All heavy atoms as a GROMACS GRO file, in nm:
protein
  471
    1MET      N    1   3.246   0.897  -5.255
    1MET     CA    2   3.332   0.905  -5.138
    1MET      C    3   3.391   0.766  -5.112
    1MET      O    4   3.321   0.665  -5.116
    1MET     CB    5   3.250   0.952  -5.018
    1MET     CG    6   3.329   0.948  -4.890
    1MET     SD    7   3.252   1.021  -4.744
    1MET     CE    8   3.092   0.950  -4.741
    2LYS      N    9   3.519   0.763  -5.083
    2LYS     CA   10   3.584   0.637  -5.052
    2LYS      C   11   3.536   0.584  -4.917
    2LYS      O   12   3.515   0.661  -4.824
    2LYS     CB   13   3.736   0.653  -5.046
    2LYS     CG   14   3.799   0.679  -5.180
    2LYS     CD   15   3.949   0.684  -5.166
    2LYS     CE   16   4.013   0.708  -5.301
    2LYS     NZ   17   4.159   0.708  -5.294
    3GLN      N   18   3.521   0.454  -4.910
    3GLN     CA   19   3.485   0.388  -4.784
    3GLN      C   20   3.589   0.280  -4.757
    3GLN      O   21   3.643   0.219  -4.850
    3GLN     CB   22   3.346   0.327  -4.792
    3GLN     CG   23   3.237   0.430  -4.806
    3GLN     CD   24   3.100   0.365  -4.804
    3GLN    OE1   25   3.084   0.247  -4.831
    3GLN    NE2   26   3.001   0.443  -4.770
    4TYR      N   27   3.614   0.257  -4.629
    4TYR     CA   28   3.716   0.161  -4.590
    4TYR      C   29   3.658   0.059  -4.493
    4TYR      O   30   3.561   0.085  -4.423
    4TYR     CB   31   3.833   0.232  -4.524
    4TYR     CG   32   3.903   0.328  -4.616
    4TYR    CD1   33   3.865   0.462  -4.622
    4TYR    CD2   34   4.004   0.286  -4.700
    4TYR    CE1   35   3.926   0.550  -4.709
    4TYR    CE2   36   4.066   0.374  -4.787
    4TYR     CZ   37   4.027   0.505  -4.791
    4TYR     OH   38   4.088   0.591  -4.877
    5GLU      N   39   3.720  -0.058  -4.492
    5GLU     CA   40   3.688  -0.158  -4.391
    5GLU      C   41   3.818  -0.191  -4.319
    5GLU      O   42   3.927  -0.172  -4.372
    5GLU     CB   43   3.624  -0.282  -4.452
    5GLU     CG   44   3.710  -0.357  -4.552
    5GLU     CD   45   3.637  -0.477  -4.611
    5GLU    OE1   46   3.551  -0.535  -4.542
    5GLU    OE2   47   3.665  -0.512  -4.726
    6TYR      N   48   3.804  -0.238  -4.197
    6TYR     CA   49   3.919  -0.263  -4.110
    6TYR      C   50   3.920  -0.407  -4.062
    6TYR      O   51   3.815  -0.469  -4.045
    6TYR     CB   52   3.917  -0.167  -3.991
    6TYR     CG   53   3.929  -0.024  -4.035
    6TYR    CD1   54   3.817   0.050  -4.069
    6TYR    CD2   55   4.054   0.036  -4.048
    6TYR    CE1   56   3.827   0.180  -4.113
    6TYR    CE2   57   4.065   0.167  -4.091
    6TYR     CZ   58   3.952   0.238  -4.124
    6TYR     OH   59   3.964   0.366  -4.168
    7LYS      N   60   4.038  -0.458  -4.042
    7LYS     CA   61   4.056  -0.594  -3.990
    7LYS      C   62   4.149  -0.584  -3.870
    7LYS      O   63   4.256  -0.525  -3.878
    7LYS     CB   64   4.119  -0.682  -4.098
    7LYS     CG   65   4.139  -0.826  -4.056
    7LYS     CD   66   4.191  -0.907  -4.174
    7LYS     CE   67   4.180  -1.054  -4.153
    7LYS     NZ   68   4.045  -1.106  -4.164
    8PHE      N   69   4.106  -0.642  -3.759
    8PHE     CA   70   4.186  -0.644  -3.637
    8PHE      C   71   4.239  -0.786  -3.619
    8PHE      O   72   4.162  -0.882  -3.618
    8PHE     CB   73   4.100  -0.605  -3.516
    8PHE     CG   74   4.059  -0.460  -3.518
    8PHE    CD1   75   3.959  -0.415  -3.601
    8PHE    CD2   76   4.124  -0.369  -3.436
    8PHE    CE1   77   3.921  -0.283  -3.604
    8PHE    CE2   78   4.086  -0.235  -3.437
    8PHE     CZ   79   3.985  -0.192  -3.521
    9VAL      N   80   4.371  -0.797  -3.606
    9VAL     CA   81   4.435  -0.928  -3.592
    9VAL      C   82   4.510  -0.929  -3.460
    9VAL      O   83   4.602  -0.848  -3.440
    9VAL     CB   84   4.532  -0.955  -3.708
    9VAL    CG1   85   4.601  -1.089  -3.691
    9VAL    CG2   86   4.459  -0.949  -3.842
   10LYS      N   87   4.471  -1.020  -3.371
   10LYS     CA   88   4.538  -1.030  -3.242
   10LYS      C   89   4.678  -1.087  -3.263
   10LYS      O   90   4.696  -1.187  -3.333
   10LYS     CB   91   4.458  -1.120  -3.148
   10LYS     CG   92   4.517  -1.127  -3.010
   10LYS     CD   93   4.431  -1.209  -2.917
   10LYS     CE   94   4.497  -1.212  -2.781
   10LYS     NZ   95   4.426  -1.294  -2.687
   11SER      N   96   4.774  -1.021  -3.206
   11SER     CA   97   4.912  -1.066  -3.217
   11SER      C   98   4.929  -1.193  -3.136
   11SER      O   99   4.897  -1.198  -3.018
   11SER     CB  100   5.006  -0.957  -3.164
   11SER     OG  101   5.138  -1.003  -3.165
   12LYS      N  102   4.980  -1.298  -3.201
   12LYS     CA  103   5.000  -1.425  -3.133
   12LYS      C  104   5.148  -1.441  -3.101
   12LYS      O  105   5.231  -1.436  -3.190
   12LYS     CB  106   4.957  -1.541  -3.222
   12LYS     CG  107   4.815  -1.532  -3.273
   12LYS     CD  108   4.786  -1.647  -3.365
   12LYS     CE  109   4.797  -1.610  -3.501
   12LYS     NZ  110   4.756  -1.596  -3.615
   13LEU      N  111   5.179  -1.457  -2.976
   13LEU     CA  112   5.316  -1.484  -2.936
   13LEU      C  113   5.336  -1.634  -2.945
   13LEU      O  114   5.280  -1.710  -2.867
   13LEU     CB  115   5.342  -1.435  -2.794
   13LEU     CG  116   5.485  -1.451  -2.744
   13LEU    CD1  117   5.581  -1.375  -2.836
   13LEU    CD2  118   5.496  -1.400  -2.603
   14LYS      N  119   5.414  -1.675  -3.044
   14LYS     CA  120   5.434  -1.817  -3.066
   14LYS      C  121   5.541  -1.870  -2.972
   14LYS      O  122   5.642  -1.806  -2.948
   14LYS     CB  123   5.471  -1.842  -3.211
   14LYS     CG  124   5.358  -1.800  -3.303
   14LYS     CD  125   5.382  -1.837  -3.445
   14LYS     CE  126   5.257  -1.802  -3.522
   14LYS     NZ  127   5.277  -1.757  -3.652
   15VAL      N  128   5.515  -1.988  -2.919
   15VAL     CA  129   5.608  -2.052  -2.827
   15VAL      C  130   5.730  -2.100  -2.903
   15VAL      O  131   5.719  -2.150  -3.014
   15VAL     CB  132   5.539  -2.170  -2.755
   15VAL    CG1  133   5.635  -2.242  -2.664
   15VAL    CG2  134   5.418  -2.121  -2.679
   16GLY      N  135   5.845  -2.087  -2.844
   16GLY     CA  136   5.968  -2.135  -2.907
   16GLY      C  137   6.072  -2.026  -2.915
   16GLY      O  138   6.045  -1.910  -2.886
   17PHE      N  139   6.190  -2.067  -2.956
   17PHE     CA  140   6.302  -1.973  -2.958
   17PHE      C  141   6.354  -1.945  -3.099
   17PHE      O  142   6.450  -1.873  -3.114
   17PHE     CB  143   6.418  -2.028  -2.873
   17PHE     CG  144   6.380  -2.042  -2.728
   17PHE    CD1  145   6.346  -2.165  -2.675
   17PHE    CD2  146   6.375  -1.931  -2.645
   17PHE    CE1  147   6.311  -2.177  -2.542
   17PHE    CE2  148   6.339  -1.943  -2.512
   17PHE     CZ  149   6.306  -2.066  -2.460
   18ASP      N  150   6.292  -2.003  -3.201
   18ASP     CA  151   6.339  -1.986  -3.338
   18ASP      C  152   6.289  -1.854  -3.394
   18ASP      O  153   6.185  -1.847  -3.458
   18ASP     CB  154   6.293  -2.104  -3.423
   18ASP     CG  155   6.360  -2.106  -3.559
   18ASP    OD1  156   6.420  -2.003  -3.599
   18ASP    OD2  157   6.351  -2.209  -3.627
   19TYR      N  158   6.365  -1.748  -3.369
   19TYR     CA  159   6.326  -1.612  -3.410
   19TYR      C  160   6.310  -1.604  -3.562
   19TYR      O  161   6.214  -1.543  -3.611
   19TYR     CB  162   6.431  -1.512  -3.362
   19TYR     CG  163   6.399  -1.370  -3.398
   19TYR    CD1  164   6.302  -1.299  -3.328
   19TYR    CD2  165   6.464  -1.306  -3.502
   19TYR    CE1  166   6.271  -1.169  -3.361
   19TYR    CE2  167   6.433  -1.175  -3.536
   19TYR     CZ  168   6.337  -1.107  -3.465
   19TYR     OH  169   6.307  -0.979  -3.499
   20ASP      N  170   6.399  -1.666  -3.638
   20ASP     CA  171   6.391  -1.661  -3.784
   20ASP      C  172   6.260  -1.722  -3.834
   20ASP      O  173   6.198  -1.671  -3.927
   20ASP     CB  174   6.510  -1.731  -3.848
   20ASP     CG  175   6.640  -1.655  -3.827
   20ASP    OD1  176   6.635  -1.532  -3.807
   20ASP    OD2  177   6.748  -1.719  -3.831
   21LYS      N  178   6.217  -1.832  -3.773
   21LYS     CA  179   6.091  -1.895  -3.813
   21LYS      C  180   5.973  -1.804  -3.779
   21LYS      O  181   5.880  -1.791  -3.858
   21LYS     CB  182   6.073  -2.030  -3.746
   21LYS     CG  183   5.942  -2.098  -3.786
   21LYS     CD  184   5.934  -2.239  -3.736
   21LYS     CE  185   5.806  -2.311  -3.771
   21LYS     NZ  186   5.699  -2.243  -3.834
   22LYS      N  187   5.977  -1.739  -3.662
   22LYS     CA  188   5.870  -1.648  -3.624
   22LYS      C  189   5.858  -1.534  -3.726
   22LYS      O  190   5.748  -1.497  -3.767
   22LYS     CB  191   5.893  -1.590  -3.485
   22LYS     CG  192   5.875  -1.692  -3.374
   22LYS     CD  193   5.905  -1.628  -3.241
   22LYS     CE  194   5.906  -1.731  -3.130
   22LYS     NZ  195   5.938  -1.672  -3.000
   23VAL      N  196   5.972  -1.479  -3.766
   23VAL     CA  197   5.972  -1.370  -3.864
   23VAL      C  198   5.919  -1.420  -3.999
   23VAL      O  199   5.839  -1.353  -4.064
   23VAL     CB  200   6.113  -1.309  -3.878
   23VAL    CG1  201   6.120  -1.212  -3.995
   23VAL    CG2  202   6.153  -1.239  -3.749
   24ALA      N  203   5.962  -1.539  -4.040
   24ALA     CA  204   5.915  -1.595  -4.168
   24ALA      C  205   5.764  -1.620  -4.164
   24ALA      O  206   5.694  -1.593  -4.262
   24ALA     CB  207   5.990  -1.725  -4.199
   25ASP      N  208   5.714  -1.672  -4.052
   25ASP     CA  209   5.570  -1.696  -4.038
   25ASP      C  210   5.492  -1.565  -4.045
   25ASP      O  211   5.388  -1.556  -4.110
   25ASP     CB  212   5.538  -1.766  -3.906
   25ASP     CG  213   5.583  -1.911  -3.903
   25ASP    OD1  214   5.620  -1.965  -4.010
   25ASP    OD2  215   5.582  -1.970  -3.793
   26MET      N  216   5.543  -1.463  -3.979
   26MET     CA  217   5.477  -1.332  -3.979
   26MET      C  218   5.478  -1.272  -4.119
   26MET      O  219   5.378  -1.216  -4.165
   26MET     CB  220   5.548  -1.240  -3.880
   26MET     CG  221   5.479  -1.111  -3.854
   26MET     SD  222   5.563  -1.032  -3.715
   26MET     CE  223   5.493  -0.872  -3.722
   27GLU      N  224   5.590  -1.285  -4.188
   27GLU     CA  225   5.600  -1.233  -4.325
   27GLU      C  226   5.498  -1.303  -4.415
   27GLU      O  227   5.430  -1.236  -4.495
   27GLU     CB  228   5.742  -1.255  -4.378
   27GLU     CG  229   5.762  -1.204  -4.518
   27GLU     CD  230   5.904  -1.224  -4.568
   27GLU    OE1  231   5.984  -1.291  -4.501
   27GLU    OE2  232   5.933  -1.173  -4.676
   28ALA      N  233   5.485  -1.434  -4.402
   28ALA     CA  234   5.389  -1.509  -4.484
   28ALA      C  235   5.246  -1.463  -4.454
   28ALA      O  236   5.165  -1.445  -4.547
   28ALA     CB  237   5.404  -1.659  -4.458
   29GLU      N  238   5.215  -1.443  -4.326
   29GLU     CA  239   5.081  -1.398  -4.288
   29GLU      C  240   5.051  -1.259  -4.345
   29GLU      O  241   4.945  -1.233  -4.400
   29GLU     CB  242   5.066  -1.396  -4.136
   29GLU     CG  243   4.929  -1.357  -4.088
   29GLU     CD  244   4.913  -1.364  -3.937
   29GLU    OE1  245   5.008  -1.399  -3.866
   29GLU    OE2  246   4.803  -1.329  -3.890
   30TRP      N  247   5.147  -1.168  -4.334
   30TRP     CA  248   5.128  -1.032  -4.384
   30TRP      C  249   5.119  -1.031  -4.537
   30TRP      O  250   5.042  -0.955  -4.594
   30TRP     CB  251   5.241  -0.941  -4.336
   30TRP     CG  252   5.227  -0.897  -4.194
   30TRP    CD1  253   5.190  -0.974  -4.087
   30TRP    CD2  254   5.248  -0.768  -4.143
   30TRP    NE1  255   5.190  -0.899  -3.974
   30TRP    CE2  256   5.225  -0.772  -4.004
   30TRP    CE3  257   5.287  -0.647  -4.200
   30TRP    CZ2  258   5.239  -0.660  -3.923
   30TRP    CZ3  259   5.301  -0.536  -4.120
   30TRP    CH2  260   5.277  -0.543  -3.982
   31ASN      N  261   5.197  -1.115  -4.604
   31ASN     CA  262   5.189  -1.123  -4.750
   31ASN      C  263   5.053  -1.175  -4.794
   31ASN      O  264   4.998  -1.129  -4.895
   31ASN     CB  265   5.302  -1.209  -4.807
   31ASN     CG  266   5.431  -1.134  -4.816
   31ASN    OD1  267   5.434  -1.014  -4.835
   31ASN    ND2  268   5.542  -1.205  -4.801
   32GLU      N  269   4.997  -1.269  -4.719
   32GLU     CA  270   4.863  -1.319  -4.751
   32GLU      C  271   4.759  -1.208  -4.735
   32GLU      O  272   4.673  -1.189  -4.821
   32GLU     CB  273   4.828  -1.438  -4.660
   32GLU     CG  274   4.688  -1.492  -4.679
   32GLU     CD  275   4.659  -1.545  -4.818
   32GLU    OE1  276   4.753  -1.591  -4.886
   32GLU    OE2  277   4.542  -1.538  -4.862
   33LEU      N  278   4.768  -1.133  -4.626
   33LEU     CA  279   4.676  -1.020  -4.606
   33LEU      C  280   4.693  -0.917  -4.718
   33LEU      O  281   4.595  -0.863  -4.770
   33LEU     CB  282   4.700  -0.955  -4.470
   33LEU     CG  283   4.654  -1.038  -4.349
   33LEU    CD1  284   4.710  -0.978  -4.220
   33LEU    CD2  285   4.503  -1.046  -4.344
   34GLY      N  286   4.817  -0.889  -4.755
   34GLY     CA  287   4.843  -0.794  -4.863
   34GLY      C  288   4.785  -0.839  -4.995
   34GLY      O  289   4.730  -0.759  -5.071
   35SER      N  290   4.791  -0.969  -5.024
   35SER     CA  291   4.735  -1.021  -5.149
   35SER      C  292   4.583  -1.010  -5.151
   35SER      O  293   4.522  -1.011  -5.257
   35SER     CB  294   4.780  -1.166  -5.172
   35SER     OG  295   4.713  -1.253  -5.082
   36GLN      N  296   4.522  -0.999  -5.032
   36GLN     CA  297   4.377  -0.980  -5.022
   36GLN      C  298   4.339  -0.832  -5.021
   36GLN      O  299   4.223  -0.797  -5.005
   36GLN     CB  300   4.325  -1.047  -4.894
   36GLN     CG  301   4.343  -1.196  -4.891
   36GLN     CD  302   4.311  -1.256  -4.755
   36GLN    OE1  303   4.253  -1.190  -4.668
   36GLN    NE2  304   4.349  -1.380  -4.736
   37GLY      N  305   4.440  -0.746  -5.034
   37GLY     CA  306   4.414  -0.602  -5.041
   37GLY      C  307   4.426  -0.528  -4.910
   37GLY      O  308   4.402  -0.407  -4.904
   38TRP      N  309   4.462  -0.597  -4.802
   38TRP     CA  310   4.475  -0.533  -4.671
   38TRP      C  311   4.606  -0.457  -4.662
   38TRP      O  312   4.711  -0.508  -4.704
   38TRP     CB  313   4.466  -0.635  -4.559
   38TRP     CG  314   4.333  -0.700  -4.548
   38TRP    CD1  315   4.300  -0.826  -4.589
   38TRP    CD2  316   4.214  -0.642  -4.495
   38TRP    NE1  317   4.168  -0.851  -4.564
   38TRP    CE2  318   4.111  -0.739  -4.506
   38TRP    CE3  319   4.183  -0.518  -4.440
   38TRP    CZ2  320   3.982  -0.716  -4.464
   38TRP    CZ3  321   4.053  -0.496  -4.398
   38TRP    CH2  322   3.954  -0.594  -4.409
   39LYS      N  323   4.602  -0.338  -4.606
   39LYS     CA  324   4.720  -0.254  -4.586
   39LYS      C  325   4.737  -0.231  -4.436
   39LYS      O  326   4.641  -0.196  -4.366
   39LYS     CB  327   4.701  -0.120  -4.657
   39LYS     CG  328   4.817  -0.027  -4.643
   39LYS     CD  329   4.791   0.102  -4.718
   39LYS     CE  330   4.904   0.200  -4.695
   39LYS     NZ  331   4.882   0.325  -4.766
   40PHE      N  332   4.859  -0.250  -4.386
   40PHE     CA  333   4.886  -0.232  -4.245
   40PHE      C  334   4.862  -0.087  -4.204
   40PHE      O  335   4.903   0.005  -4.273
   40PHE     CB  336   5.031  -0.271  -4.213
   40PHE     CG  337   5.070  -0.248  -4.071
   40PHE    CD1  338   5.021  -0.326  -3.969
   40PHE    CD2  339   5.155  -0.144  -4.038
   40PHE    CE1  340   5.057  -0.304  -3.837
   40PHE    CE2  341   5.193  -0.120  -3.907
   40PHE     CZ  342   5.143  -0.201  -3.806
   41CYS      N  343   4.794  -0.069  -4.092
   41CYS     CA  344   4.763   0.064  -4.040
   41CYS      C  345   4.846   0.095  -3.916
   41CYS      O  346   4.922   0.191  -3.913
   41CYS     CB  347   4.616   0.069  -4.001
   41CYS     SG  348   4.520   0.181  -4.096
   42THR      N  349   4.827   0.014  -3.812
   42THR     CA  350   4.895   0.039  -3.685
   42THR      C  351   4.897  -0.088  -3.602
   42THR      O  352   4.828  -0.185  -3.633
   42THR     CB  353   4.827   0.154  -3.608
   42THR    OG1  354   4.907   0.191  -3.496
   42THR    CG2  355   4.689   0.116  -3.559
   43TRP      N  356   4.975  -0.084  -3.496
   43TRP     CA  357   4.987  -0.197  -3.406
   43TRP      C  358   4.986  -0.141  -3.265
   43TRP      O  359   5.071  -0.061  -3.227
   43TRP     CB  360   5.119  -0.268  -3.432
   43TRP     CG  361   5.141  -0.398  -3.362
   43TRP    CD1  362   5.089  -0.438  -3.244
   43TRP    CD2  363   5.223  -0.505  -3.406
   43TRP    NE1  364   5.133  -0.564  -3.211
   43TRP    CE2  365   5.216  -0.607  -3.311
   43TRP    CE3  366   5.302  -0.525  -3.518
   43TRP    CZ2  367   5.285  -0.727  -3.323
   43TRP    CZ3  368   5.370  -0.644  -3.530
   43TRP    CH2  369   5.361  -0.744  -3.434
   44ALA      N  370   4.886  -0.178  -3.185
   44ALA     CA  371   4.876  -0.127  -3.049
   44ALA      C  372   4.808  -0.230  -2.960
   44ALA      O  373   4.717  -0.301  -3.004
   44ALA     CB  374   4.797   0.003  -3.046
   45ASN      N  375   4.853  -0.239  -2.837
   45ASN     CA  376   4.792  -0.329  -2.739
   45ASN      C  377   4.780  -0.472  -2.791
   45ASN      O  378   4.677  -0.538  -2.776
   45ASN     CB  379   4.655  -0.278  -2.694
   45ASN     CG  380   4.665  -0.144  -2.625
   45ASN    OD1  381   4.760  -0.119  -2.553
   45ASN    ND2  382   4.569  -0.058  -2.650
   46ASP      N  383   4.884  -0.521  -2.856
   46ASP     CA  384   4.890  -0.657  -2.911
   46ASP      C  385   4.786  -0.685  -3.019
   46ASP      O  386   4.746  -0.799  -3.041
   46ASP     CB  387   4.878  -0.762  -2.799
   46ASP     CG  388   4.998  -0.760  -2.706
   46ASP    OD1  389   5.108  -0.727  -2.753
   46ASP    OD2  390   4.980  -0.790  -2.588
   47VAL      N  391   4.737  -0.579  -3.085
   47VAL     CA  392   4.643  -0.594  -3.196
   47VAL      C  393   4.698  -0.518  -3.316
   47VAL      O  394   4.736  -0.402  -3.305
   47VAL     CB  395   4.503  -0.541  -3.158
   47VAL    CG1  396   4.410  -0.546  -3.278
   47VAL    CG2  397   4.446  -0.618  -3.042
   48MET      N  398   4.702  -0.587  -3.431
   48MET     CA  399   4.744  -0.523  -3.555
   48MET      C  400   4.617  -0.480  -3.628
   48MET      O  401   4.519  -0.556  -3.634
   48MET     CB  402   4.823  -0.620  -3.642
   48MET     CG  403   4.954  -0.663  -3.580
   48MET     SD  404   5.037  -0.789  -3.677
   48MET     CE  405   4.939  -0.932  -3.635
   49VAL      N  406   4.619  -0.360  -3.684
   49VAL     CA  407   4.503  -0.309  -3.756
   49VAL      C  408   4.542  -0.294  -3.904
   49VAL      O  409   4.643  -0.232  -3.936
   49VAL     CB  410   4.457  -0.172  -3.699
   49VAL    CG1  411   4.336  -0.122  -3.775
   49VAL    CG2  412   4.427  -0.184  -3.550
   50PHE      N  413   4.459  -0.353  -3.990
   50PHE     CA  414   4.476  -0.344  -4.134
   50PHE      C  415   4.352  -0.277  -4.191
   50PHE      O  416   4.244  -0.283  -4.133
   50PHE     CB  417   4.493  -0.484  -4.195
   50PHE     CG  418   4.618  -0.553  -4.153
   50PHE    CD1  419   4.624  -0.624  -4.034
   50PHE    CD2  420   4.731  -0.550  -4.233
   50PHE    CE1  421   4.740  -0.688  -3.993
   50PHE    CE2  422   4.848  -0.614  -4.194
   50PHE     CZ  423   4.851  -0.683  -4.074
   51MET      N  424   4.367  -0.214  -4.307
   51MET     CA  425   4.253  -0.149  -4.371
   51MET      C  426   4.260  -0.173  -4.522
   51MET      O  427   4.367  -0.200  -4.577
   51MET     CB  428   4.250   0.001  -4.342
   51MET     CG  429   4.366   0.078  -4.400
   51MET     SD  430   4.364   0.254  -4.362
   51MET     CE  431   4.247   0.312  -4.481
   52ARG      N  432   4.144  -0.166  -4.586
   52ARG     CA  433   4.140  -0.169  -4.732
   52ARG      C  434   4.016  -0.094  -4.778
   52ARG      O  435   3.917  -0.081  -4.705
   52ARG     CB  436   4.140  -0.311  -4.786
   52ARG     CG  437   4.017  -0.393  -4.759
   52ARG     CD  438   4.029  -0.531  -4.819
   52ARG     NE  439   3.917  -0.615  -4.779
   52ARG     CZ  440   3.910  -0.745  -4.802
   52ARG    NH1  441   4.009  -0.806  -4.864
   52ARG    NH2  442   3.806  -0.815  -4.764
   53GLU      N  443   4.024  -0.044  -4.899
   53GLU     CA  444   3.911   0.030  -4.955
   53GLU      C  445   3.801  -0.067  -4.990
   53GLU      O  446   3.826  -0.176  -5.044
   53GLU     CB  447   3.957   0.106  -5.079
   53GLU     CG  448   3.856   0.203  -5.130
   53GLU     CD  449   3.908   0.292  -5.242
   53GLU    OE1  450   4.030   0.300  -5.260
   53GLU    OE2  451   3.824   0.351  -5.311
   54ARG      N  452   3.679  -0.030  -4.959
   54ARG     CA  453   3.563  -0.113  -4.992
   54ARG      C  454   3.532  -0.096  -5.140
   54ARG      O  455   3.544   0.011  -5.195
   54ARG     CB  456   3.441  -0.074  -4.909
   54ARG     CG  457   3.464  -0.101  -4.762
   54ARG     CD  458   3.347  -0.061  -4.682
   54ARG     NE  459   3.258  -0.179  -4.675
   54ARG     CZ  460   3.145  -0.181  -4.611
   54ARG    NH1  461   3.100  -0.074  -4.551
   54ARG    NH2  462   3.074  -0.291  -4.607
   55GLN      N  463   3.489  -0.202  -5.200
   55GLN     CA  464   3.455  -0.202  -5.343
   55GLN      C  465   3.311  -0.161  -5.364
   55GLN      O  466   3.225  -0.193  -5.292
   55GLN     CB  467   3.479  -0.339  -5.404
   55GLN     CG  468   3.622  -0.383  -5.392
   55GLN     CD  469   3.720  -0.293  -5.464
   55GLN    OE1  470   3.689  -0.234  -5.566
   55GLN    NE2  471   3.841  -0.281  -5.411
   0.00000   0.00000   0.00000
């Protein structure tokens, strides 16, 4: 039977007005999580939930 683990990441509202930089930072963070096997699940109440299959 497949088993999963979950990672909860609190959404950080970064100070500043550079929207493009915020998007680039978020993309880099998500790509890092993806390279570790995490898959985005949902986003609610300022918390992002990622999951991956346990080995």
